[in-house]
MIBA-589276 format. One line per 2 residues: number of its first residue (from 0); their letters; for each residue x, y, z of N, C-alpha, C. Coordinates in steps of 0.05 Angstrom, whole numbers, plus 5000, padded with zeros to 4 digits. Layout:
<recs>
NUM) a) X:Y:Z:X:Y:Z:X:Y:Z; ...
</recs>
This chain:
<recs>
0) xx) 2057:3005:6958:2062:2997:6930:2043:3011:6911; 2017:3012:6918:1997:3025:6901:2003:3055:6897
2) xx) 2012:3067:6918:2019:3096:6917:2041:3101:6896; 2061:3083:6896:2083:3086:6877:2073:3083:6848
4) xx) 2056:3064:6843:2045:3059:6816:2029:3083:6807; 2013:3094:6824:1997:3118:6818:2015:3141:6811
6) xx) 2036:3145:6828:2054:3167:6823:2068:3165:6797; 2076:3141:6789:2090:3137:6763:2070:3142:6741
8) xx) 2045:3134:6744:2025:3139:6723:2020:3168:6719; 2018:3183:6741:2015:3212:6739:2039:3225:6725
10) xx) 2063:3215:6732:2087:3226:6720:2087:3223:6690; 2080:3198:6681:2081:3193:6652:2059:3209:6638
12) xx) 2036:3212:6651:2014:3229:6639:2023:3258:6636; 2036:3267:6657:2045:3295:6657:2066:3299:6635
14) xx) 2083:3279:6632:2104:3281:6612:2093:3282:6584; 2072:3266:6579:2059:3266:6553:2046:3292:6547
16) xx) 2033:3303:6568:2019:3329:6564:2039:3351:6558; 2061:3351:6574:2081:3371:6570:2095:3370:6543
18) xx) 2097:3345:6532:2110:3342:6506:2094:3354:6484; 2068:3359:6489:2050:3370:6469:2049:3400:6469
20) xx) 2062:3413:6487:2061:3442:6489:2075:3455:6465; 2066:3479:6457:2079:3492:6434:2109:3497:6439
22) xx) 2116:3503:6464:2145:3507:6470:2161:3482:6465; 2150:3459:6474:2164:3434:6470:2166:3427:6440
24) xx) 2145:3432:6426:2145:3427:6397:2166:3444:6383; 2168:3469:6391:2187:3488:6379:2216:3479:6386
26) xx) 2220:3471:6411:2247:3463:6420:2256:3438:6405; 2236:3419:6401:2243:3394:6387:2249:3400:6358
28) xx) 2234:3418:6346:2239:3425:6318:2267:3438:6315; 2274:3455:6334:2300:3469:6333:2323:3449:6337
30) xx) 2319:3429:6355:2339:3409:6360:2344:3392:6334; 2322:3385:6321:2324:3369:6296:2339:3385:6275
32) xx) 2333:3411:6274:2346:3428:6254:2376:3430:6260; 2382:3433:6286:2411:3434:6294:2425:3409:6286
34) xx) 2413:3386:6292:2425:3360:6285:2430:3358:6255; 2410:3366:6240:2413:3364:6210:2435:3382:6201
36) xx) 2437:3407:6212:2457:3426:6204:2485:3415:6211; 2488:3405:6235:2514:3395:6244:2523:3372:6227
38) xx) 2505:3353:6220:2513:3330:6204:2521:3340:6176; 2506:3360:6166:2513:3371:6139:2540:3384:6139
40) xx) 2547:3398:6161:2573:3411:6163:2596:3390:6164; 2591:3369:6180:2610:3348:6182:2615:3334:6155
42) xx) 2593:3330:6141:2595:3317:6114:2610:3335:6095; 2605:3360:6096:2619:3380:6079:2649:3378:6083
44) xx) 2658:3377:6108:2686:3376:6114:2698:3349:6103; 2683:3328:6108:2692:3301:6100:2694:3300:6069
46) xx) 2674:3310:6055:2675:3309:6026:2698:3325:6015; 2704:3347:6028:2725:3365:6018:2753:3353:6023
48) xx) 2756:3339:6045:2783:3329:6052:2789:3301:6041; 2769:3284:6038:2774:3256:6030:2791:3254:6004
50) xx) 2784:3270:5983:2801:3268:5959:2830:3277:5964; 2833:3297:5980:2860:3307:5986:2876:3287:6002
52) xx) 2862:3272:6020:2876:3251:6035:2885:3229:6016; 2867:3222:5997:2873:3200:5978:2896:3207:5960
54) xx) 2897:3232:5950:2920:3240:5932:2943:3252:5948; 2941:3251:5975:2962:3260:5993:2970:3290:5990
56) xx) 2950:3305:5981:2955:3334:5979:2948:3349:6005; 2935:3335:6023:2928:3348:6049:2950:3341:6069
58) xx) 2961:3362:6083:2981:3356:6103:2967:3347:6129; 2983:3335:6147:2972:3324:6172:2958:3345:6189
60) xx) 2969:3369:6191:2957:3389:6208:2929:3397:6198; 2926:3398:6172:2900:3405:6161:2879:3383:6168
62) xx) 2887:3358:6164:2868:3336:6169:2861:3336:6199; 2881:3339:6216:2876:3338:6245:2858:3360:6254
64) xx) 2863:3384:6244:2847:3407:6252:2818:3405:6241; 2815:3399:6216:2788:3400:6204:2771:3376:6212
66) xx) 2784:3352:6214:2769:3329:6223:2761:3331:6252; 2776:3345:6268:2768:3350:6296:2742:3366:6296
68) xx) 2740:3386:6279:2716:3402:6277:2692:3385:6267; 2698:3368:6248:2677:3350:6237:2666:3331:6259
70) xx) 2684:3320:6274:2677:3302:6296:2659:3317:6316; 2667:3342:6323:2651:3358:6341:2623:3362:6331
72) xx) 2620:3367:6304:2594:3370:6292:2577:3345:6296; 2589:3322:6291:2574:3297:6293:2565:3292:6322
74) xx) 2583:3297:6341:2577:3294:6369:2555:3313:6379; 2555:3337:6368:2534:3356:6375:2507:3346:6364
76) xx) 2507:3335:6340:2483:3324:6328:2472:3301:6346; 2490:3284:6355:2482:3261:6372:2470:3270:6398
78) xx) 2482:3292:6409:2473:3302:6435:2445:3314:6435; 2436:3321:6411:2408:3331:6410:2387:3310:6416
80) xx) 2396:3285:6414:2377:3262:6418:2353:3262:6400; 2357:3273:6376:2335:3274:6357:2339:3256:6333
82) xx) 2363:3244:6331:2368:3227:6308:2354:3200:6312; 2340:3192:6292:2325:3166:6294:2344:3143:6294
84) xx) 2337:3122:6309:2354:3099:6311:2361:3086:6284; 2342:3087:6265:2347:3075:6239:2370:3089:6224
86) xx) 2377:3114:6234:2399:3129:6221:2425:3126:6236; 2425:3113:6259:2449:3110:6275:2472:3098:6259
88) xx) 2466:3078:6243:2487:3064:6228:2503:3083:6211; 2489:3101:6195:2503:3119:6177:2517:3141:6193
90) xx) 2505:3150:6215:2518:3171:6231:2544:3161:6243; 2543:3137:6255:2568:3125:6267:2588:3118:6245
92) xx) 2578:3112:6221:2597:3107:6199:2612:3132:6193; 2598:3155:6192:2612:3180:6187:2633:3185:6209
94) xx) 2626:3180:6234:2644:3185:6256:2669:3166:6254; 2664:3141:6246:2687:3123:6242:2705:3132:6219
96) xx) 2692:3141:6197:2707:3150:6174:2723:3175:6180; 2715:3191:6199:2729:3215:6207:2752:3209:6226
98) xx) 2749:3190:6244:2769:3184:6264:2791:3165:6255; 2785:3148:6235:2805:3128:6226:2829:3142:6214
100) xx) 2826:3161:6195:2849:3175:6184:2866:3190:6205; 2852:3201:6224:2866:3215:6246:2883:3196:6262
102) xx) 2872:3172:6268:2887:3152:6282:2912:3144:6267; 2909:3140:6241:2931:3132:6224:2954:3153:6224
104) xx) 2946:3179:6224:2966:3200:6225:2982:3198:6251; 2968:3194:6273:2982:3193:6299:3001:3169:6300
106) xx) 2991:3146:6290:3008:3122:6290:3033:3126:6273; 3030:3140:6251:3053:3146:6234:3073:3164:6249
108) xx) 3063:3184:6262:3080:3202:6278:3095:3187:6300; 3080:3169:6313:3093:3153:6335:3115:3135:6324
110) xx) 3110:3122:6302:3130:3103:6291:3154:3118:6281; 3151:3144:6273:3173:3160:6264:3185:3177:6286
112) xx) 3176:3171:6311:3187:3185:6335:3183:3216:6333; 3160:3223:6322:3153:3252:6321:3135:3259:6344
114) xx) 3136:3284:6352:3118:3293:6374:3090:3295:6363; 3071:3291:6381:3043:3293:6374:3026:3298:6399
116) xx) 3001:3305:6395:2983:3311:6417:2972:3284:6428; 2983:3276:6450:2976:3249:6461:2947:3248:6470
118) xx) 2937:3269:6482:2909:3269:6490:2890:3268:6467; 2897:3283:6445:2880:3282:6421:2880:3253:6410
120) xx) 2904:3241:6409:2906:3213:6400:2888:3194:6416; 2890:3197:6442:2874:3179:6459:2844:3183:6457
122) xx) 2836:3208:6457:2807:3214:6454:2797:3206:6427; 2813:3209:6406:2805:3201:6380:2803:3170:6378
124) xx) 2821:3157:6391:2821:3127:6391:2795:3117:6404; 2788:3129:6426:2763:3121:6440:2739:3126:6421
126) xx) 2739:3149:6408:2717:3155:6389:2717:3135:6366; 2740:3128:6357:2742:3109:6334:2731:3082:6341
128) xx) 2739:3071:6363:2730:3044:6370:2700:3043:6377; 2690:3064:6391:2662:3065:6397:2645:3069:6372
130) xx) 2655:3085:6353:2639:3090:6329:2638:3065:6311; 2661:3050:6310:2661:3025:6295:2642:3005:6308
132) xx) 2643:3004:6334:2626:2985:6349:2596:2992:6344; 2589:3017:6344:2561:3025:6341:2552:3024:6312
134) xx) 2571:3029:6294:2564:3025:6265:2557:2996:6260; 2573:2978:6271:2567:2949:6268:2541:2942:6281
136) xx) 2536:2954:6304:2511:2948:6319:2486:2957:6305; 2487:2980:6293:2463:2992:6281:2461:2989:6251
138) xx) 2480:2976:6239:2478:2971:6210:2468:2943:6205; 2446:2941:6190:2434:2916:6185:2450:2901:6164
140) xx) 2456:2876:6170:2471:2859:6151:2453:2851:6127; 2465:2856:6103:2451:2847:6079:2470:2829:6063
142) xx) 2460:2808:6052:2476:2789:6037:2470:2791:6007; 2484:2775:5992:2479:2774:5963:2499:2792:5948
144) xx) 2494:2794:5923:2513:2809:5905:2516:2838:5913; 2495:2850:5922:2496:2878:5930:2495:2882:5960
146) xx) 2501:2862:5975:2500:2863:6004:2524:2876:6016; 2523:2880:6042:2545:2895:6056:2562:2876:6073
148) xx) 2560:2850:6069:2574:2830:6086:2604:2835:6086; 2616:2838:6063:2645:2842:6061:2653:2869:6074
150) xx) 2636:2889:6070:2642:2916:6082:2642:2914:6113; 2622:2901:6124:2621:2899:6153:2643:2881:6164
152) xx) 2652:2862:6149:2674:2845:6157:2700:2863:6159; 2703:2881:6140:2726:2899:6141:2724:2918:6165
154) xx) 2700:2927:6171:2696:2944:6195:2703:2929:6221; 2695:2903:6222:2702:2887:6245:2733:2884:6248
156) xx) 2746:2882:6225:2775:2879:6225:2788:2905:6235; 2777:2928:6227:2787:2954:6237:2784:2955:6267
158) xx) 2761:2946:6277:2756:2947:6306:2774:2928:6321; 2778:2904:6310:2796:2885:6323:2824:2895:6324
160) xx) 2833:2907:6301:2861:2916:6300:2866:2941:6317; 2845:2954:6325:2849:2979:6341:2854:2973:6371
162) xx) 2850:2949:6379:2854:2943:6408:2882:2948:6417; 2902:2940:6402:2929:2943:6410:2938:2972:6413
164) xx) 2923:2990:6400:2931:3018:6402:2926:3030:6430; 2908:3016:6445:2904:3025:6473:2929:3020:6490
166) xx) 2944:3000:6483:2969:2995:6497:2989:3017:6491; 2991:3024:6465:3008:3046:6457:2999:3072:6472
168) xx) 2973:3077:6471:2963:3101:6484:2970:3102:6514; 2968:3079:6527:2974:3078:6556:3003:3086:6560
170) xx) 3021:3076:6544:3050:3083:6547:3055:3112:6541; 3042:3123:6520:3045:3151:6514:3034:3169:6537
172) xx) 3011:3161:6548:2998:3176:6569:3015:3176:6595; 3028:3153:6600:3046:3151:6623:3069:3170:6619
174) xx) 3079:3172:6595:3102:3189:6589:3096:3219:6594; 3071:3227:6589:3064:3255:6594:3052:3259:6621
176) xx) 3057:3240:6639:3048:3242:6667:3018:3243:6670; 3004:3226:6655:2975:3223:6659:2970:3194:6666
178) xx) 2979:3185:6689:2976:3157:6697:2947:3149:6700; 2929:3167:6707:2901:3161:6709:2890:3151:6683
180) xx) 2897:3166:6662:2887:3158:6635:2902:3134:6624; 2928:3132:6631:2944:3109:6623:2931:3083:6634
182) xx) 2923:3083:6659:2911:3060:6671:2884:3054:6658; 2869:3076:6652:2844:3073:6638:2848:3058:6611
184) xx) 2869:3067:6597:2875:3054:6571:2883:3025:6574; 2900:3019:6594:2907:2991:6600:2882:2975:6606
186) xx) 2864:2986:6622:2839:2971:6628:2823:2965:6603; 2822:2984:6585:2807:2980:6560:2821:2958:6544
188) xx) 2847:2958:6543:2862:2938:6527:2857:2910:6539; 2857:2908:6566:2854:2883:6579:2826:2871:6577
190) xx) 2806:2889:6573:2778:2880:6571:2767:2885:6543; 2785:2887:6524:2776:2895:6497:2755:2876:6485
192) xx) 2760:2851:6486:2741:2832:6474:2715:2831:6490; 2717:2835:6515:2693:2836:6532:2676:2861:6525
194) xx) 2690:2883:6520:2676:2908:6512:2663:2906:6485; 2677:2892:6467:2668:2889:6439:2666:2860:6431
196) xx) 2645:2846:6441:2642:2817:6436:2639:2810:6407; 2632:2829:6390:2628:2823:6362:2655:2815:6348
198) xx) 2678:2822:6361:2703:2815:6348:2719:2795:6366; 2704:2779:6381:2716:2759:6399:2735:2740:6383
200) xx) 2759:2736:6393:2778:2718:6380:2794:2731:6357; 2787:2756:6350:2801:2769:6327:2825:2786:6335
202) xx) 2824:2801:6357:2846:2820:6363:2872:2806:6368; 2893:2818:6357:2921:2809:6364:2933:2832:6381
204) xx) 2933:2828:6407:2941:2849:6425:2972:2850:6428; 2986:2832:6415:3015:2831:6414:3027:2821:6441
206) xx) 3015:2828:6463:3025:2819:6489:3002:2807:6505; 3009:2791:6525:2988:2778:6541:2975:2797:6560
208) xx) 2952:2789:6570:2938:2805:6590:2955:2808:6615; 2970:2787:6622:2987:2789:6645:3009:2810:6642
210) xx) 3020:2812:6617:3040:2832:6613:3029:2860:6613; 3004:2863:6603:2991:2889:6605:2987:2897:6635
212) xx) 2979:2877:6651:2976:2882:6680:3002:2890:6693; 3023:2877:6683:3051:2883:6693:3058:2913:6687
214) xx) 3052:2922:6663:3058:2950:6656:3040:2969:6672; 3014:2961:6675:2996:2978:6691:3004:2979:6720
216) xx) 3013:2957:6731:3022:2956:6759:3045:2976:6763; 3065:2975:6745:3088:2993:6748:3081:3022:6743
218) xx) 3062:3026:6724:3052:3054:6719:3039:3065:6745; 3023:3048:6758:3010:3057:6783:3031:3062:6805
220) xx) 3051:3045:6806:3072:3049:6827:3087:3075:6822; 3095:3080:6797:3110:3104:6791:3094:3129:6798
222) xx) 3068:3127:6797:3051:3150:6804:3042:3150:6833; 3052:3130:6848:3045:3127:6877:3015:3123:6880
224) xx) 3003:3110:6861:2974:3103:6862:2972:3075:6874; 2975:3073:6900:2979:3047:6913:2954:3030:6912
226) xx) 2930:3041:6913:2906:3025:6911:2904:3012:6883; 2912:3027:6863:2911:3016:6835:2931:2993:6832
228) xx) 2954:2995:6846:2973:2973:6846:2961:2947:6854; 2945:2949:6876:2931:2925:6886:2913:2913:6865
230) xx) 2901:2929:6849:2882:2920:6828:2896:2903:6808; 2921:2909:6801:2935:2895:6780:2954:2873:6790
232) xx) 2958:2872:6816:2980:2856:6827:2978:2827:6820; 2956:2814:6826:2954:2785:6822:2958:2777:6792
234) xx) 2946:2793:6774:2948:2788:6746:2977:2793:6736; 2990:2814:6747:3017:2820:6740:3037:2798:6748
236) xx) 3031:2784:6769:3048:2762:6778:3048:2739:6758; 3027:2737:6741:3026:2716:6721:3045:2721:6698
238) xx) 3056:2745:6696:3076:2751:6676:3103:2741:6687; 3111:2718:6680:3134:2704:6693:3160:2720:6692
240) xx) 3165:2733:6669:3191:2747:6667:3193:2771:6687; 3170:2781:6695:3171:2804:6713:3160:2799:6741
242) xx) 3153:2774:6747:3139:2767:6772:3157:2775:6796; 3182:2769:6795:3200:2775:6818:3201:2805:6823
244) xx) 3204:2820:6802:3204:2850:6804:3178:2861:6815; 3156:2849:6807:3130:2857:6817:3128:2853:6847
246) xx) 3137:2830:6856:3136:2825:6885:3154:2845:6900; 3177:2850:6889:3195:2869:6903:3183:2897:6905
248) xx) 3171:2906:6883:3158:2932:6883:3135:2933:6902; 3120:2911:6903:3097:2910:6922:3107:2913:6951
250) xx) 3129:2899:6957:3140:2901:6984:3149:2930:6990; 3163:2941:6970:3174:2968:6973:3151:2989:6977
252) xx) 3128:2984:6964:3106:3003:6965:3096:3007:6994; 3096:2986:7010:3087:2988:7037:3105:3007:7053
254) xx) 3131:3005:7048:3149:3023:7062:3147:3051:7052; 3141:3054:7026:3137:3081:7014:3113:3094:7026
256) xx) 3093:3078:7034:3069:3089:7047:3074:3094:7076; 3097:3084:7086:3103:3087:7115:3088:3067:7132
258) xx) 3079:3045:7120:3063:3025:7135:3080:3000:7139; 3097:3001:7159:3116:2979:7164:3101:2954:7174
260) xx) 3078:2958:7188:3063:2935:7198:3051:2920:7174; 3039:2934:7155:3028:2921:7132:3051:2907:7116
262) xx) 3074:2920:7115:3097:2909:7101:3105:2882:7114; 3107:2882:7141:3114:2858:7155:3094:2836:7151
264) xx) 3068:2843:7153:3047:2824:7149:3047:2812:7121; 3052:2829:7101:3053:2819:7074:3076:2800:7070
266) xx) 3100:2807:7081:3123:2789:7078:3118:2763:7092; 3106:2764:7116:3101:2739:7131:3082:2721:7115
268) xx) 3061:2732:7105:3042:2716:7089:3055:2704:7064; 3070:2721:7050:3084:2712:7026:3104:2690:7031
270) xx) 3120:2693:7052:3141:2674:7058:3130:2648:7069; 3109:2649:7084:3097:2624:7095:3084:2608:7073
272) xx) 3074:2622:7052:3062:2607:7029:3083:2592:7013; 3106:2605:7010:3127:2593:6992:3154:2601:7002
274) xx) 3164:2589:7024:3189:2597:7036:3213:2595:7017; 3215:2573:7002:3239:2568:6986:3243:2589:6964
276) xx) 3222:2601:6954:3224:2621:6933:3223:2649:6943; 3225:2652:6970:3224:2679:6981:3245:2683:7003
278) xx) 3268:2671:6999:3289:2672:7020:3298:2700:7026; 3299:2717:7006:3307:2745:7010:3288:2759:7029
280) xx) 3262:2754:7026:3242:2766:7043:3244:2755:7071; 3250:2729:7074:3254:2717:7100:3276:2731:7115
282) xx) 3298:2736:7101:3321:2749:7113:3313:2778:7122; 3298:2792:7105:3289:2819:7112:3271:2818:7137
284) xx) 3253:2799:7138:3234:2798:7160:3248:2789:7186; 3267:2772:7184:3282:2764:7208:3296:2789:7220
286) xx) 3308:2805:7203:3321:2829:7213:3300:2849:7225; 3277:2850:7213:3256:2868:7223:3247:2858:7251
288) xx) 3242:2832:7253:3232:2822:7279:3253:2824:7301; 3279:2824:7293:3300:2827:7313:3298:2853:7329
290) xx) 3287:2874:7316:3284:2899:7329:3263:2898:7352; 3245:2878:7350:3224:2876:7370:3228:2854:7390
292) xx) 3252:2842:7390:3258:2821:7409:3265:2795:7396; 3284:2781:7407:3293:2756:7396:3272:2734:7395
294) xx) 3253:2736:7414:3231:2716:7414:3214:2718:7389; 3212:2743:7378:3197:2747:7353:3211:2733:7330
296) xx) 3238:2736:7330:3254:2722:7309:3251:2692:7311; 3252:2682:7335:3251:2653:7340:3223:2642:7331
298) xx) 3202:2657:7338:3175:2648:7331:3172:2647:7301; 3182:2667:7287:3180:2668:7258:3197:2646:7245
300) xx) 3221:2642:7255:3238:2620:7244:3224:2593:7247; 3212:2588:7270:3198:2563:7274:3174:2560:7256
302) xx) 3160:2583:7251:3137:2582:7233:3146:2574:7204; 3168:2585:7196:3179:2579:7169:3188:2550:7168
304) xx) 3202:2541:7189:3213:2514:7190:3190:2493:7192; 3167:2501:7202:3144:2482:7202:3135:2477:7174
306) xx) 3139:2496:7156:3132:2493:7128:3154:2479:7112; 3179:2488:7117:3202:2478:7103:3225:2474:7122
308) xx) 3228:2451:7135:3248:2447:7156:3277:2448:7146; 3281:2446:7120:3308:2446:7109:3317:2472:7096
310) xx) 3303:2494:7103:3310:2520:7091:3333:2532:7107; 3354:2538:7093:3379:2547:7106:3374:2573:7122
312) xx) 3362:2593:7110:3360:2619:7123:3343:2618:7148; 3322:2601:7148:3306:2598:7172:3321:2584:7195
314) xx) 3335:2563:7187:3352:2550:7207:3373:2568:7219; 3385:2584:7201:3406:2603:7210:3394:2624:7229
316) xx) 3370:2633:7222:3357:2653:7239:3351:2641:7267; 3342:2616:7268:3337:2603:7294:3362:2600:7309
318) xx) 3384:2590:7296:3409:2586:7309:3420:2612:7320; 3416:2634:7305:3426:2660:7313:3414:2668:7340
320) xx) 3387:2664:7342:3373:2671:7367:3383:2654:7391; 3386:2628:7386:3396:2610:7407:3424:2618:7416
322) xx) 3441:2625:7397:3468:2633:7403:3468:2659:7419; 3452:2678:7410:3451:2704:7423:3440:2703:7451
324) xx) 3425:2682:7457:3415:2678:7485:3431:2658:7500; 3456:2653:7491:3476:2636:7504:3468:2607:7506
326) xx) 3450:2599:7488:3442:2570:7488:3459:2556:7467; 3485:2554:7474:3505:2546:7454:3502:2517:7444
328) xx) 3494:2499:7462:3491:2471:7453:3467:2469:7434; 3445:2482:7440:3422:2482:7422:3429:2496:7395
330) xx) 3443:2518:7397:3451:2533:7373:3469:2516:7355; 3487:2500:7368:3506:2484:7353:3491:2463:7336
332) xx) 3470:2451:7348:3454:2431:7333:3443:2444:7307; 3432:2468:7310:3419:2481:7287:3440:2491:7267
334) xx) 3462:2502:7277:3484:2510:7259:3495:2487:7243; 3497:2463:7256:3506:2439:7242:3487:2432:7219
336) xx) 3461:2436:7224:3442:2430:7203:3445:2450:7180; 3452:2475:7187:3457:2495:7166:3481:2485:7149
338) xx) 3502:2475:7162:3525:2465:7147:3519:2441:7130; 3500:2424:7139:3491:2401:7124:3476:2411:7099
340) xx) 3459:2431:7102:3443:2441:7080:3461:2455:7060; 3481:2469:7069:3499:2485:7052:3528:2481:7061
342) xx) 3540:2460:7051:3566:2452:7061:3588:2472:7055; 3584:2490:7037:3605:2510:7031:3600:2537:7045
344) xx) 3583:2536:7066:3576:2560:7080:3597:2567:7101; 3613:2587:7097:3632:2596:7117:3618:2603:7143
346) xx) 3596:2618:7141:3582:2627:7165:3572:2604:7182; 3561:2583:7170:3551:2560:7185:3574:2546:7200
348) xx) 3596:2540:7186:3619:2527:7199:3632:2544:7220; 3635:2570:7214:3647:2588:7234:3630:2590:7259
350) xx) 3604:2592:7255:3586:2594:7279:3586:2568:7295; 3589:2545:7282:3592:2520:7297:3616:2521:7315
352) xx) 3638:2530:7303:3663:2532:7319:3660:2552:7341; 3645:2574:7336:3642:2595:7356:3625:2586:7379
354) xx) 3607:2567:7375:3591:2556:7397:3609:2543:7418; 3628:2527:7409:3647:2514:7427:3667:2534:7438
356) xx) 3676:2552:7421:3696:2572:7429:3685:2590:7451; 3660:2599:7449:3648:2616:7469:3644:2600:7495
358) xx) 3636:2575:7493:3634:2559:7517:3661:2556:7531; 3682:2553:7515:3709:2551:7526:3717:2576:7540
360) xx) 3712:2599:7528:3719:2625:7540:3704:2629:7566; 3678:2623:7566:3662:2627:7590:3672:2609:7612
362) xx) 3679:2585:7606:3689:2566:7626:3716:2575:7636; 3733:2584:7618:3760:2593:7625:3759:2617:7644
364) xx) 3739:2634:7641:3736:2657:7659:3729:2650:7687; 3721:2625:7692:3714:2617:7719:3737:2604:7734
366) xx) 3758:2597:7720:3780:2582:7732:3793:2597:7755; 3798:2623:7751:3812:2639:7771:3797:2641:7797
368) xx) 3771:2637:7796:3754:2639:7820:3751:2612:7835; 3761:2591:7823:3758:2564:7835:3781:2560:7855
370) xx) 3776:2556:7880:3796:2554:7901:3807:2526:7903; 3791:2506:7896:3800:2479:7896:3817:2473:7872
372) xx) 3843:2466:7878:3863:2463:7856:3854:2440:7837; 3845:2419:7848:3837:2396:7831:3813:2403:7813
374) xx) 3794:2418:7826:3771:2427:7810:3779:2446:7789; 3798:2464:7795:3808:2483:7776:3821:2469:7753
376) xx) 3838:2449:7759:3852:2434:7738:3832:2419:7720; 3812:2408:7733:3791:2394:7718:3776:2413:7698
378) xx) 3771:2437:7708:3757:2458:7692:3775:2466:7669; 3802:2468:7674:3821:2476:7653:3821:2455:7631
380) xx) 3821:2430:7639:3821:2408:7619:3795:2409:7602; 3773:2415:7615:3747:2417:7600:3749:2440:7580
382) xx) 3762:2462:7589:3765:2485:7572:3782:2478:7547; 3804:2464:7552:3821:2455:7530:3805:2437:7511
384) xx) 3788:2420:7523:3772:2402:7506:3753:2417:7488; 3741:2438:7499:3723:2454:7483:3737:2469:7460
386) xx) 3761:2479:7466:3777:2492:7445:3784:2471:7423; 3790:2447:7432:3796:2425:7413:3772:2418:7396
388) xx) 3748:2418:7408:3724:2413:7393:3718:2435:7373; 3725:2459:7379:3721:2482:7361:3738:2480:7336
390) xx) 3762:2468:7339:3782:2469:7318:3772:2459:7291; 3760:2435:7289:3752:2425:7263:3731:2443:7249
392) xx) 3714:2455:7265:3694:2473:7253:3708:2498:7241; 3727:2509:7255:3741:2533:7245:3758:2525:7220
394) xx) 3768:2501:7219:3783:2492:7196:3765:2489:7172; 3740:2480:7177:3721:2478:7154:3714:2506:7144
396) xx) 3712:2525:7163:3706:2553:7155:3730:2563:7138; 3754:2556:7146:3778:2563:7131:3777:2552:7102
398) xx) 3768:2528:7099:3766:2516:7073:3746:2531:7055; 3726:2542:7067:3706:2557:7052:3716:2584:7042
400) xx) 3734:2596:7058:3745:2622:7051:3776:2622:7056; 3791:2607:7040:3819:2603:7045:3836:2629:7042
402) xx) 3826:2647:7025:3841:2671:7019:3834:2695:7037; 3820:2689:7059:3811:2711:7076:3817:2704:7106
404) xx) 3843:2702:7113:3850:2693:7140:3839:2711:7163; 3832:2736:7156:3821:2753:7177:3795:2742:7189
406) xx) 3782:2724:7174:3757:2713:7182:3759:2688:7200; 3783:2676:7202:3785:2651:7218:3812:2647:7232
408) xx) 3833:2662:7224:3860:2656:7234:3863:2662:7264; 3850:2683:7274:3853:2690:7302:3842:2668:7320
410) xx) 3817:2658:7314:3805:2637:7330:3822:2612:7328; 3832:2605:7304:3848:2581:7302:3874:2584:7318
412) xx) 3886:2607:7318:3910:2612:7333:3905:2606:7363; 3882:2617:7373:3876:2613:7401:3872:2583:7408
414) xx) 3857:2570:7390:3852:2541:7394:3878:2525:7393; 3895:2530:7374:3920:2515:7372:3939:2522:7395
416) xx) 3938:2546:7405:3955:2554:7428:3947:2539:7453; 3921:2539:7458:3911:2526:7482:3915:2495:7481
418) xx) 3912:2484:7457:3915:2454:7455:3944:2446:7451; 3963:2465:7451:3991:2458:7452:4004:2454:7424
420) xx) 3991:2463:7403:4003:2460:7376:4016:2487:7369; 4040:2490:7378:4054:2516:7375:4060:2522:7346
422) xx) 4066:2502:7330:4073:2507:7302:4049:2518:7286; 4026:2506:7291:4001:2515:7278:3994:2543:7288
424) xx) 3998:2547:7314:3991:2574:7325:4009:2595:7313; 4034:2588:7308:4053:2607:7296:4045:2613:7267
426) xx) 4036:2592:7254:4027:2596:7226:4004:2615:7224; 3985:2613:7243:3962:2631:7244:3971:2660:7250
428) xx) 3991:2662:7268:4001:2689:7275:4012:2703:7251; 4026:2689:7235:4038:2701:7211:4016:2710:7191
430) xx) 3995:2694:7189:3973:2701:7171:3959:2727:7178; 3958:2732:7204:3944:2757:7213:3964:2779:7220
432) xx) 3990:2774:7216:4010:2794:7221:4017:2800:7250; 4013:2780:7267:4020:2783:7295:4051:2780:7299
</recs>
């Protein structure tokens, strides 16, 4: 620790000695001269153009070109680091006075749908808000008849009103394919009052922070800036009108990155948190898990049902797996629950009927191999009974889709034929053109 202190002391002593050299004195003198010259040049341009701006004799191109040069002169003066702090207020006032008219020109062009230099607009806007901020910071408040209280209040208002322009800038920058700067502008808009606490409560940003995040999120997605999307995601979800679209884009982004595992994990986490409001995602994930084995589908369905036992899509997914693994009685129980949840569901009623129908077909296929006639007759009667049990379910499916006989008439024909209702079987034949 002592060694560090000694080293720092030596450094400061060396710096003081070096600052006294003739070369350092000459360089400092030259820098001060440069700063003075630059500020004088900037003031000359400002003095020449201000009257022409007021009487509207200066065209936009002249103002934009000459004020850009004046701003460069001020920035060069500041970079010399020779301007005394007590003069900062007047220097930043000059910078604000140069950038405000330029900002107004760009806003006028934008409102009239005219082309303009977007990067110039954005850089000027940043210079405007920073110069207003620093003018306020370094200008001492004076009160009374000859004080500057009203003037500084106006400057605060200019700073407050400039916040919304960052939103415009972000949109313009996105249009010219500069998403990096567009997101920078959105960030500034979202943290505007934090950046400039002196105008807290004053800015009218026109839209909420959540809506800004929504725009930033989509800007990042359009540019395939996936990490940036994550930055805005949670806040963007708070914009209610766009929340569903934000979730959909988030899901899609995982597939765009080629990361199906992350996609599946995200969907699982989202759906288990709120199954009822994410049924589309549940359906997508059920289909995804099906590729990796029916046990994956069943496990996921049960996980969802543990959260919401009355969710139709999860019950249907579970019943599908049970049916596909020939567990018809278990599948029927779950398909019946689907029909209870959604009584107008053709699929639920049809699948209930199909559970009995498939059992009947499987049993019927065994009859020819049964050598005992009594046993064969008994099996035949059981088969007829299963077809009879299937009938009311298929009729309910028919009620759900009465104008689409292709979906139910064949099965009903078979059931009516086996159970001895020839008239009904003939009716079904006509409907399907047999």
